[in-house]
C-alpha positions in Angstrom: 15.3 -34.5 -12.9 14.4 -37.8 -11.2 10.6 -37.1 -11.5 10.8 -37.7 -15.3 13.1 -40.7 -15.2 10.4 -43.3 -15.9 8.1 -41.3 -18.1 7.1 -43.2 -21.2 8.5 -42.5 -24.6 6.5 -41.6 -27.7 7.2 -40.8 -31.3 6.8 -37.0 -31.1 6.6 -34.5 -34.0 8.2 -31.2 -33.0 6.8 -28.3 -35.0 7.1 -28.8 -38.7 9.8 -31.4 -38.7 9.3 -34.1 -41.4 9.5 -37.1 -39.1 8.9 -38.1 -35.5 11.5 -38.1 -32.7 11.4 -40.6 -29.8 10.9 -38.4 -26.8 9.5 -38.7 -23.3 5.9 -37.8 -23.1 5.8 -34.9 -20.5 2.1 -34.7 -20.7 1.2 -37.8 -18.6 0.2 -37.5 -15.0 0.0 -40.1 -12.3 -2.5 -39.3 -9.6 -1.1 -41.6 -6.9 0.4 -38.8 -4.8 -2.7 -36.7 -5.3 -4.6 -39.4 -3.5 -1.9 -39.6 -0.8 -1.9 -35.9 -0.1 -5.5 -35.9 1.0 -5.1 -38.9 3.3 -3.6 -38.2 6.7 -2.2 -41.7 6.9 0.4 -40.8 4.3 1.5 -37.2 5.1 2.8 -35.1 7.9 3.8 -31.4 8.0 7.1 -29.7 7.7 7.9 -26.0 8.4 10.4 -24.7 5.8 13.2 -22.8 7.5 14.8 -19.6 6.1 17.0 -20.6 3.3 15.9 -24.2 3.0 16.2 -25.5 -0.6 13.9 -28.3 -1.8 16.8 -30.8 -2.2 18.0 -30.0 1.3 14.6 -30.7 2.8 14.4 -33.9 0.8 17.8 -35.0 2.1 16.7 -34.0 5.7 13.5 -35.9 5.6 14.3 -39.0 3.4 18.0 -39.3 3.4 18.1 -38.6 -0.3 17.9 -35.3 -2.2 16.0 -36.4 -5.3 12.5 -36.5 -3.9 12.1 -32.7 -3.9 9.5 -33.1 -6.7 7.0 -34.6 -4.3 6.7 -31.3 -2.5 5.1 -29.6 -5.5 2.6 -32.5 -6.0 1.7 -32.6 -2.3 1.1 -28.8 -2.1 -0.9 -26.9 -4.6 0.4 -23.5 -3.4 4.0 -24.6 -4.0 3.0 -26.0 -7.4 1.4 -22.6 -8.4 3.6 -20.1 -6.6 6.9 -21.9 -6.3 9.2 -22.5 -3.3 9.3 -19.8 -0.6 12.1 -17.4 -0.9 14.8 -16.8 1.7 14.4 -13.5 3.7 17.3 -11.9 1.8 15.9 -13.0 -1.6 12.4 -11.8 -0.7 13.8 -8.4 0.4 15.6 -8.0 -2.8 12.5 -9.0 -4.8 10.5 -6.3 -3.0 13.2 -3.7 -3.7 13.3 -4.7 -7.4 9.6 -4.7 -7.8 9.0 -1.4 -5.9 12.2 0.6 -6.5 10.7 4.1 -6.3 10.0 6.6 -3.5 6.6 7.2 -1.9 5.7 10.7 -0.6 2.8 10.9 1.8 0.9 14.2 2.0 -2.3 15.4 3.6 -2.6 18.1 0.9 -5.4 17.4 -1.5 -3.6 16.5 -4.8 -6.6 15.3 -6.7 -6.3 17.9 -9.5 -2.6 18.7 -9.3 0.8 16.9 -9.2 -0.1 15.0 -12.3 1.6 11.9 -13.6 4.7 12.8 -15.6 5.4 16.1 -13.7 8.7 16.7 -12.1 8.5 17.8 -8.5 11.2 19.4 -6.3 11.7 19.5 -2.5 12.1 23.1 -1.3 14.6 22.1 1.5 16.7 19.2 0.2 16.2 20.1 -3.5 15.6 16.4 -4.3 13.7 15.8 -7.6 11.3 13.1 -8.6 9.2 12.2 -11.6 5.6 11.4 -10.7 4.7 7.9 -12.0 1.4 7.4 -10.2 -0.7 8.6 -7.3 -2.8 6.8 -4.7 -5.3 9.3 -3.6 -6.9 6.9 -1.1 -3.7 7.1 1.0 -2.5 10.6 0.0 0.5 9.1 -1.7 2.6 10.4 -4.6 5.0 7.8 -6.1 8.1 9.2 -7.8 11.0 7.7 -9.7 14.5 9.0 -10.1 15.0 11.9 -12.5 17.7 11.4 -15.1 20.8 13.6 -15.3 22.5 14.9 -18.4 25.9 13.3 -19.1 28.2 14.1 -22.0 30.7 11.7 -23.4 33.2 12.5 -26.2 34.8 9.4 -27.7 36.5 8.1 -31.0 35.6 5.0 -32.9 38.1 2.2 -33.3 39.5 0.9 -36.6 36.2 -1.1 -37.2 34.0 1.9 -36.5 32.9 0.6 -33.0 32.5 2.7 -29.9 31.8 1.4 -26.4 30.6 4.0 -23.9 31.1 3.0 -20.3 29.9 4.8 -17.2 32.3 5.5 -14.4 30.3 3.7 -11.7 28.3 0.5 -11.3 25.6 2.7 -9.7 25.0 4.6 -13.0 22.7 3.4 -15.7 22.0 4.7 -19.2 18.3 5.7 -19.8 16.0 7.5 -22.2 18.0 6.6 -25.3 15.4 8.3 -27.6 16.3 11.6 -26.0 20.0 11.4 -26.6 21.7 13.7 -29.1 24.7 12.4 -30.9 26.8 14.8 -33.0 29.6 14.5 -35.5 31.6 17.6 -36.3 28.8 19.6 -34.5 26.0 18.1 -36.6 23.4 15.9 -35.0 23.2 12.4 -36.5 20.8 9.4 -36.3 21.9 6.9 -33.6 23.5 3.8 -35.3 22.8 0.2 -34.5 23.4 -0.9 -30.9 25.6 -3.9 -30.7 25.3 -4.6 -26.9 24.3 -2.9 -23.7 21.8 0.0 -23.8 19.1 1.3 -21.5 19.5 0.2 -17.8 23.1 -0.9 -18.5 26.4 0.6 -17.5 27.6 0.4 -21.1 26.5 0.7 -24.6 28.3 -0.3 -27.8 27.6 1.2 -31.2 28.6 0.2 -34.7 29.2 3.2 -36.9 30.7 1.2 -39.7 34.2 1.0 -41.1 33.7 4.2 -43.1 33.6 6.0 -39.8 36.6 4.4 -38.2 38.8 6.7 -36.0 36.0 9.4 -35.9 35.2 11.5 -32.9 31.5 11.7 -31.7 29.9 13.6 -28.9 27.2 11.8 -27.0 24.7 13.9 -24.9 23.2 11.1 -22.9 20.8 10.6 -20.0 21.8 8.6 -17.0 20.2 7.5 -13.7 22.3 7.5 -10.5 21.2 4.6 -8.3 23.7 5.5 -5.6 21.4 8.4 -4.6 17.8 7.9 -3.6 15.5 10.9 -3.8 14.7 12.0 -0.2 12.0 14.3 0.8 11.9 15.8 4.3 8.9 15.8 6.6 7.4 19.3 6.7 9.1 20.6 3.5 7.2 22.0 0.6 7.2 20.2 -2.8 6.5 22.1 -5.9 5.9 21.5 -9.6 4.8 23.7 -12.4 1.8 22.5 -14.5 0.3 24.4 -17.4 2.2 27.5 -16.2 0.8 27.3 -12.6 3.1 26.6 -9.6 1.5 23.8 -7.5 2.6 23.0 -4.0 2.0 20.5 -1.2 3.5 19.7 2.2 5.4 16.5 2.8 4.2 14.5 5.8 6.7 11.7 5.2 8.6 9.8 2.5 9.9 6.3 2.3 11.2 3.8 -0.1 8.3 2.4 -2.0 8.6 -1.2 -0.8 8.4 0.1 2.8 5.4 2.4 2.1 1.9 1.7 3.3 0.0 -0.5 0.9 -3.3 -0.4 3.0 -4.6 -0.4 6.6 -6.3 -3.4 8.3 -8.4 -3.9 11.4 -7.8 -6.6 14.0 -9.5 -9.2 11.7 -7.1 -8.3 8.8 -9.9 -6.7 6.8 -9.0 -3.7 4.6 -10.1 -0.4 6.1 -10.5 2.9 4.3 -9.0 6.0 5.8 -9.2 9.7 5.2 -6.0 10.6 3.4 -6.2 14.2 4.5 -5.9 13.3 8.2 -4.8 14.1 10.7 -6.3 17.5 10.3 -7.8 20.4 12.2 -11.6 20.7 12.4 -13.6 23.4 14.2 -16.9 23.6 16.2 -18.3 27.1 16.8 -20.8 27.7 19.5 -22.6 31.0 20.3 -23.4 31.1 24.0 -25.6 33.4 26.0 -24.7 33.7 29.7 -26.5 35.4 32.7 -23.2 36.0 34.6 -19.8 34.6 35.6 -20.7 32.0 38.2 -20.2 28.2 37.8 -23.9 27.8 37.5 -24.1 30.5 34.8 -21.4 28.7 32.8 -23.0 25.3 33.2 -26.4 26.7 32.1 -25.1 28.9 29.3 -27.6 28.7 26.5 -26.4 27.4 23.1 -27.9 29.9 20.6 -26.3 28.4 17.5 -23.8 25.8 16.6 -21.7 25.1 13.4 -18.9 22.9 12.3 -16.2 23.2 9.6 -15.7 20.8 6.8 -13.0 18.2 7.0 -10.9 19.9 4.3 -11.1 23.5 5.5 -11.5 24.7 9.1 -12.6 28.1 7.8 -15.6 26.7 5.8 -18.8 25.6 7.5 -20.8 22.5 6.8 -24.4 23.4 5.8 -26.2 21.5 8.6 -29.7 22.2 7.2 -28.8 20.3 4.0 -27.2 17.5 5.8 -30.2 17.1 8.1 -32.6 17.1 5.1 -30.5 14.4 3.4 -30.5 12.4 6.6 -34.2 12.6 6.9 -34.6 11.4 3.3 -32.2 8.5 3.9 -29.6 9.9 1.5 -26.8 10.5 4.1 -25.1 8.7 6.9 -23.3 10.7 9.5 -19.6 9.9 9.9 -17.0 11.5 12.2 -17.0 12.6 15.8 -17.4 16.3 15.1 -20.2 16.0 12.6 -22.2 13.5 14.8 -21.9 15.7 17.9 -22.7 18.9 16.0 -25.8 17.4 14.3 -27.2 16.1 17.5 -26.7 19.5 19.2 -28.1 21.4 16.2 -31.3 19.4 16.3 -31.7 20.4 20.0 -30.9 24.1 19.2 -33.5 24.4 16.5 -36.1 22.6 18.6 -38.2 25.3 20.3 -39.2 23.0 23.1 -35.6 22.4 24.2 -33.2 24.8 25.8 -29.8 23.6 24.8 -27.1 24.3 27.4 -23.3 24.1 27.5 -23.7 21.3 30.0 -25.8 19.3 27.6 -23.2 19.9 24.9 -19.9 19.2 26.7 -20.9 17.9 30.2 -19.2 20.8 31.8 -21.7 20.7 34.7 -21.6 17.0 35.2 -24.3 16.0 32.7 -23.6 12.4 31.6 -26.0 12.6 28.7 -24.2 15.2 26.6 -23.4 15.4 22.9 -19.6 15.3 23.2 -19.5 12.2 25.4 -22.2 10.5 23.3 -20.3 10.9 20.0 -16.6 11.2 20.8 -14.6 7.9 20.8 -13.9 5.9 23.9 -11.0 7.2 25.8 -11.7 10.9 25.0 -11.0 13.2 28.0 -13.1 16.4 28.3 -11.6 17.4 31.6 -9.1 19.9 30.3 -11.5 21.3 27.7 -14.2 21.9 30.3 -11.8 23.4 32.7 -10.5 25.8 30.0 -14.0 26.7 29.0 -15.1 27.5 32.6 -12.0 29.7 33.2 -12.2 31.7 30.0 -16.0 32.1 29.9 -15.9 33.6 33.4 -13.1 35.9 32.3 -14.9 36.9 29.1 -18.1 37.8 31.0 -16.1 40.0 33.3 -15.1 42.3 30.4 -17.7 41.7 27.7 -20.6 44.0 26.7 -24.1 42.9 27.5 -26.6 42.3 24.8 -30.1 43.7 24.3 -31.3 41.1 26.9 -28.8 42.3 29.5 -26.9 39.1 29.0 -23.5 38.2 27.7 -22.9 36.8 24.3 -19.6 34.8 23.8 -18.9 32.7 20.8 -16.4 29.9 21.4 -14.5 28.4 18.4 -13.1 25.0 19.4 -10.3 23.5 17.2 -9.7 19.8 17.5 -7.4 17.2 16.0 -9.1 14.6 13.8 -7.5 11.2 12.9 -7.8 9.0 9.8 -11.1 7.5 11.0 -12.6 11.0 11.5 -12.4 10.5 15.2 -11.5 13.4 17.5 -8.1 13.0 19.2 -8.6 14.4 22.7 -6.8 12.1 25.1 -3.4 11.9 26.8 -1.8 14.9 25.1 -5.1 16.8 25.2 -4.0 19.2 22.4 -6.7 21.6 21.3 -7.2 25.3 20.6 -9.9 27.7 21.4 -10.9 31.2 20.2 -13.2 33.4 22.4 -15.0 36.1 20.5 -17.1 38.9 22.2 -17.5 42.6 22.1 -15.8 45.0 24.5 -16.9 48.7 24.2 -18.6 47.7 20.9 -15.3 46.4 19.4 -14.9 42.7 18.4 -12.4 41.1 20.7 -10.6 37.8 20.3 -8.6 35.7 22.7 -6.7 32.6 21.5 -5.7 29.8 23.8 -3.8 26.6 23.1 -3.8 23.7 25.5 -1.3 20.8 25.4 -0.3 18.4 28.2 -2.5 20.3 30.7 -0.7 23.5 30.0 -2.6 26.4 28.5 -0.9 29.4 26.7 -2.5 32.6 25.5 -1.5 34.1 22.2 0.0 37.5 22.4 -0.5 40.0 20.9 -4.2 39.2 20.6 -5.5 39.0 17.0 -7.8 41.7 15.8 -9.9 39.7 13.3 -11.6 36.4 13.3 -9.5 35.1 10.4 -6.3 35.9 12.3 -7.6 34.2 15.4 -8.6 31.1 13.6 -5.3 30.9 11.7 -3.4 31.3 15.0 -5.3 28.4 16.7 -5.1 26.1 13.6 -1.4 26.8 13.1 -0.5 25.8 16.6 -2.3 22.5 16.2 -0.8 21.9 12.7 2.7 22.4 14.3 1.7 19.7 16.9 0.7 17.4 14.1 4.0 17.8 12.3 5.9 17.0 15.5 3.8 14.0 16.4 2.8 12.7 13.0 4.0 9.1 13.6 1.6 8.8 16.6 -1.5 9.5 14.5 -1.9 6.1 12.9 -5.6 5.2 13.1 -6.5 3.7 16.4 -6.8 -0.1 16.3 -5.7 -0.2 12.6 -2.5 -1.9 11.4 -0.3 -0.5 8.7 0.6 -3.0 6.0 3.5 -2.2 3.7 4.3 -3.7 0.3 7.1 -5.8 1.9 4.7 -7.0 4.6 2.4 -8.4 1.9 5.3 -10.2 0.4 6.3 -11.7 3.7 2.8 -12.8 4.4 2.5 -14.5 1.1 5.9 -16.1 1.4 5.3 -17.3 5.0 2.0 -18.9 3.9 4.0 -21.3 1.8 6.3 -22.4 4.6 4.1 -25.0 6.3 3.9 -27.9 3.7 2.5 -31.4 3.5 5.2 -34.0 3.0 5.1 -37.7 2.6 5.8 -39.5 5.9 9.4 -40.7 5.7 8.4 -44.2 6.7 6.4 -44.7 3.4 8.1 -42.2 1.0 10.3 -44.7 -0.7 7.5 -47.2 -1.0 5.0 -44.7 -2.5 7.5 -43.3 -4.9 8.4 -46.8 -6.0 4.7 -47.5 -6.7 4.5 -44.2 -8.6 7.3 -45.2 -10.8 6.0 -48.8 -11.2 2.9 -47.4 -12.8 4.9 -45.5 -15.3 7.1 -48.5 -16.0 4.1 -50.8 -16.5 2.6 -48.3 -18.9 5.8 -48.2 -20.9 5.8 -52.0 -21.2 2.3 -51.7 -22.5 3.3 -48.9 -24.9 6.1 -51.1 -26.3 3.4 -53.4 -27.8 1.7 -50.7 -29.8 2.4 -50.0 -33.5 5.8 -48.4 -33.9 4.4 -45.8 -36.4 2.0 -44.2 -33.9 3.0 -40.6 -33.2 1.9 -37.7 -31.0 1.6 -34.3 -32.7 3.2 -31.4 -30.8 0.7 -29.6 -28.6 -1.7 -32.4 -28.1 -1.8 -31.6 -24.3 -2.1 -33.6 -21.1 -3.4 -37.1 -21.1 -6.7 -37.4 -19.2 -7.0 -39.9 -16.3 -9.6 -42.5 -17.2 -11.4 -45.1 -15.1 -10.9 -48.1 -17.5 -8.1 -49.5 -15.4 -7.6 -49.0 -11.7 -4.4 -50.6 -10.3 -4.4 -51.3 -6.6 -1.4 -50.5 -4.5 -0.9 -51.3 -0.8 1.0 -48.7 1.2 1.7 -48.8 5.0 -1.1 -51.3 5.3 -3.6 -49.2 3.4 -5.0 -49.8 -0.1 -4.7 -47.0 -2.6 -6.5 -47.2 -5.9 -5.1 -45.2 -8.7 -6.9 -44.4 -11.9 -3.7 -43.4 -13.7 -2.3 -46.5 -15.4 -4.8 -46.6 -18.2 -4.3 -43.0 -19.0 -0.5 -43.4 -19.1 -0.8 -46.3 -21.4 -3.1 -44.3 -23.6 -0.6 -41.5 -23.7 2.1 -43.9 -24.7 0.1 -45.2 -27.6 -0.7 -41.6 -28.7 -4.4 -41.8 -28.1 -4.8 -38.9 -25.7 -8.4 -38.0 -24.9 -7.5 -34.6 -23.6 -7.7 -31.3 -25.4 -5.0 -29.7 -23.3 -4.4 -28.3 -19.8 -3.4 -30.0 -16.6 -0.6 -29.5 -14.1 2.5 -30.2 -16.1 
């Protein structure tokens, strides 16, 4: 390599050899280019193109291919990380580094689907061995599961056997689990001569005493021609400690194309809720005077509750949350919880009469809990239209209470995204359950609205649990059909390959010596080395450098002056190079080279 051509020679002792060898001292360092790289008079920028090699860029810039070494000195990132890869090489590196399959699920797998378990897809019957989980993203990463493969073969006259797989896509694996038999009796595996795990072949030496002997090999192989594939919506199962565990697949992808993290517009990492999108419920008990528009607008909110984020059938304990908020122990997050807590505080305040208009803005109130806490872009038009129609219908058939008024409980089911924001725009998908008494019997009506079209479930459920399941199931079906559209608003998905591309692209804009002064500066660089060698020739011939003495430190005892492109450059390197030549290094190790 031309970079080392003029490096000085020293008497160097390698290891425990008895005498020294004359060898170039790779530990010296000339700082001339380090000075130039920080002076705009000496450098310009070059954007590395896909597939550019260092020698090609050197030829392109300087008309000679041997100045490629200057790129590493001029660019610390290149020095540390190396030359950027071509797109194809980068893609292959990502595939090699992340060769597995990533399953994404909204099912809570915190305490199940443990590392080492084998899971199976119920539809495609694909199998995978769990190697890790990323609970923050709801990911299960699985590798291929090995297959049993039996080979019967006879040793040659030397006692050798070479087992070869029938396809380049097959690889031997898990050698410790192989069973090798001779005459039906298991034996200890002999010495491996070549090949082995992750190879398409393996060669054994059984010894000459076992020449022309038949052996049966019960092996394990991996088939790289087939990648485990898990289908969206299918159930995956595994048995752990005798218990069948299950989860629903939202998506699966090759690991290098799976989500590594989410970012905001400023490229800052953002946490998400891995169980989203999910269904969350708000239940409101209303008391109405009648079936007019004014009656609906002024319907009194007697109580309000909301479900947890993990289970639409389980209520949040609002009294505990409010107590923790008051003590500064809790910060409210999520559209549903914020709106519910605000409304709850009004409901329990004896000086306030909380109305449906104050909750949803159904009567035109601009200061309402839903608008105040739901994200920008939320549309309540369809929800309020649905509430008005169905509440009037309910009052028309419902029993009156002891106050000669009508009690109707509305259970509203909403879609929630990864940032815990309600999704109620464009598609306007939501479900509602109306609960009231008719002739003393609990009555339930389930409606589902999507794209401004409302349907009524038939036959009507007879229990609250059935009604809630009906509404939630319809929304869950919507989620499965539209899962790809539920990426968090204003967040960017970053895959493992995306990260590789970013890192690689960051290396592509490099500082290079201006072509007009490159030859002159490189000549000055080499002159310093040559001058130091001349000095070194005058030192005592028996001076030696012991292996491992390290990099020679740059000293200030001699500062040669070089004029380049009309500018004076002072280098502090020559004295250190000379010191290195004489074997009197003042460094204890370290440095760039």
